C-alpha positions in Angstrom: 49.6 34.2 2.6 48.8 34.0 -1.2 48.9 30.2 -1.1 46.7 30.2 2.1 44.2 32.6 0.3 44.1 30.4 -2.8 43.6 27.2 -0.7 40.8 29.0 1.2 39.1 30.1 -2.1 39.4 26.6 -3.4 37.8 25.2 -0.3 35.0 27.8 -0.5 34.4 26.8 -4.1 34.3 23.1 -3.3 31.8 23.8 -0.5 29.7 25.9 -2.9 29.6 22.9 -5.4 28.7 20.5 -2.6 26.0 22.8 -1.4 24.5 23.0 -4.9 24.6 19.2 -5.2 22.9 18.8 -1.8 20.2 21.3 -2.8 19.7 19.4 -6.1 19.4 16.1 -4.1 16.9 17.7 -1.7 14.8 19.0 -4.6 14.9 15.5 -6.3 13.9 13.9 -3.0 11.0 16.3 -2.6 9.8 15.7 -6.2 10.0 11.9 -5.5 8.0 12.2 -2.3 5.4 14.3 -4.1 5.2 11.8 -6.9 4.7 8.9 -4.5 2.0 10.7 -2.6 0.3 11.5 -5.9 0.5 7.8 -6.9 -0.8 6.7 -3.5 -3.9 8.9 -3.9 -4.4 7.5 -7.4 -4.0 3.9 -6.1 -6.3 4.6 -3.2 -9.0 5.9 -5.6 -8.5 2.8 -7.8 -8.7 0.4 -4.8 -12.0 2.1 -3.6 -13.4 1.9 -7.2 -12.4 -1.8 -7.5 -14.1 -2.5 -4.1 -17.3 -0.8 -5.2 -17.3 -2.9 -8.4 -16.7 -6.1 -6.4 -19.5 -5.2 -4.1 -21.9 -4.6 -7.0 -20.9 -8.1 -8.5 -21.5 -9.7 -5.0 -24.9 -8.0 -4.8 -25.8 -9.3 -8.3 -24.8 -12.8 -7.2 -26.7 -12.6 -4.0 -29.8 -11.5 -5.9 -29.4 -14.3 -8.4 -29.1 -16.9 -5.6 -32.2 -15.6 -3.8 -34.2 -15.8 -7.1 -32.9 -19.3 -7.7 -34.0 -20.5 -4.2 -37.4 -18.8 -4.6 -37.9 -20.4 -8.0 -36.8 -23.9 -6.8 -39.0 -23.8 -3.7 -42.0 -22.5 -5.8 -41.5 -25.5 -8.2 -41.5 -27.8 -5.2 -44.7 -26.3 -3.8 -42.8 -24.8 -0.8 -42.7 -21.2 0.5 -40.8 -18.8 -1.7 -39.7 -16.9 1.4 -37.4 -19.7 2.6 -33.7 -18.8 2.7 -32.5 -22.2 1.6 -33.3 -24.8 -1.1 -35.9 -27.4 -0.5 -33.7 -30.4 -1.3 -34.5 -33.8 -2.8 -33.0 -36.8 -1.0 -30.1 -36.9 -3.6 -29.4 -33.2 -3.2 -29.3 -33.7 0.6 -26.8 -36.4 0.2 -24.7 -34.2 -2.1 -24.8 -31.3 0.5 -23.8 -33.7 3.3 -20.8 -35.0 1.2 -19.8 -31.4 0.4 -19.9 -30.5 4.1 -18.0 -33.6 5.1 -15.2 -32.6 2.7 -14.6 -29.2 4.4 -10.8 -28.6 4.5 -10.2 -31.3 1.9 -11.7 -29.7 -1.2 -9.4 -29.3 -4.2 -8.2 -25.9 -5.5 -10.2 -24.3 -8.3 -6.9 -24.0 -10.3 -4.0 -26.4 -10.8 -1.4 -24.0 -9.3 -1.2 -20.5 -7.9 -0.8 -18.3 -4.9 -3.6 -16.9 -2.6 -3.4 -13.1 -2.7 -6.6 -12.2 -0.8 -8.4 -14.3 1.8 -11.9 -14.1 3.2 -13.0 -11.1 5.3 -11.9 -7.5 5.9 -8.2 -7.0 5.5 -5.6 -4.3 4.5 -5.2 -3.7 0.7 -2.0 -5.3 -0.8 -1.2 -1.9 -2.4 -2.0 0.5 0.4 -2.1 -1.0 3.9 -4.0 2.0 5.2 -7.0 1.0 3.1 -9.3 -1.9 4.2 -11.0 -4.1 1.6 -13.7 -6.7 2.1 -13.5 -10.1 0.4 -16.3 -12.6 0.2 -14.0 -15.2 -1.3 -10.4 -16.1 -2.0 -8.4 -14.4 -4.8 -5.8 -16.7 -6.4 -3.1 -15.5 -8.8 -2.3 -18.2 -11.4 -0.6 -18.5 -14.8 -1.9 -17.1 -18.0 -4.5 -19.3 -19.7 -5.2 -21.3 -16.5 -8.3 -23.4 -16.4 -10.9 -22.9 -13.6 -12.0 -26.2 -12.1 -15.1 -27.2 -10.1 -14.1 -28.1 -6.6 -17.0 -30.6 -6.1 -19.8 -32.5 -7.9 -22.8 -30.4 -8.6 -25.0 -28.6 -11.2 -24.5 -25.2 -12.8 -27.0 -22.9 -11.2 -26.2 -20.0 -13.4 -23.6 -18.4 -15.7 -23.6 -14.7 -14.8 -22.6 -12.2 -17.5 -21.9 -9.3 -15.1 -22.4 -5.6 -16.0 -19.4 -4.7 -13.8 -16.9 -7.4 -14.5 -16.0 -10.7 -16.2 -18.4 -13.7 -16.3 -19.0 -15.9 -13.2 -20.1 -19.5 -12.9 -22.3 -20.6 -9.9 -22.4 -24.3 -9.1 -24.9 -25.8 -6.7 -23.8 -28.6 -4.4 -27.1 -29.4 -2.7 -27.6 -26.5 -0.3 -24.2 -25.1 -1.0 -23.1 -22.8 -3.9 -19.5 -22.2 -5.1 -18.9 -19.1 -7.3 -16.0 -18.9 -9.8 -15.5 -15.2 -10.7 -13.3 -13.3 -13.2 -13.3 -15.8 -16.1 -12.5 -14.9 -19.7 -14.1 -18.0 -21.2 -16.9 -20.3 -19.9 -17.2 -23.9 -21.0 -20.5 -24.8 -19.2 -24.1 -23.6 -19.2 -27.0 -23.5 -16.7 -28.3 -27.0 -15.8 -25.0 -28.9 -16.7 -24.1 -31.7 -14.3 -20.5 -31.1 -13.1 -17.8 -33.4 -11.7 -15.0 -32.6 -9.3 -12.0 -31.1 -11.1 -14.0 -30.6 -14.3 -12.8 -27.5 -16.4 -15.6 -24.9 -16.3 -13.8 -22.0 -17.9 -10.6 -20.1 -18.4 -9.2 -17.5 -15.9 -9.1 -13.9 -17.1 -5.6 -12.5 -17.7 -5.2 -8.7 -17.5 -3.7 -7.6 -20.8 -2.1 -4.5 -19.3 0.2 -6.4 -16.9 -0.1 -10.2 -17.7 
């Protein structure tokens, strides 16, 4: 009887230890869940803030393009209210060549991976949040050079209030925009060749 009692007490003690361990695990799990939820709220706020900044940059670029079209058409003696450039014969040929190369244009960097495509899509960090992209976001190596994807002329170099510099290159009636640069090698009015280095891609110092 004494041995049975001792065995029972030992079993009770073991159960008490296991219960304490289980309770500790549950508390740890609850703390982890709370931490993840807190981080998700933080990430969601950061994603929304980044989208707002991107939208501001896009609006600045749209305004700049409209002003450039109006100035170009005024110089040519055409209506400033037109939504497209009044092109010279050479510029029309350039635009036609650009259009003919759809699907065959080179990448604006030597190598990399597409992280975000055109249009509305789920965020990479939080799938429940939608982001809108007016371009393609490519992750590349540190110090990578940004390259022009077609012959053209630098329409503007934009020093944005809300982000890093952007270069706008005009290809007849088409414009390509190269955002998020740390260095710019060109200036407004420069004639550009396909694959010419126009700047250096910005690298985030906090995460490389």
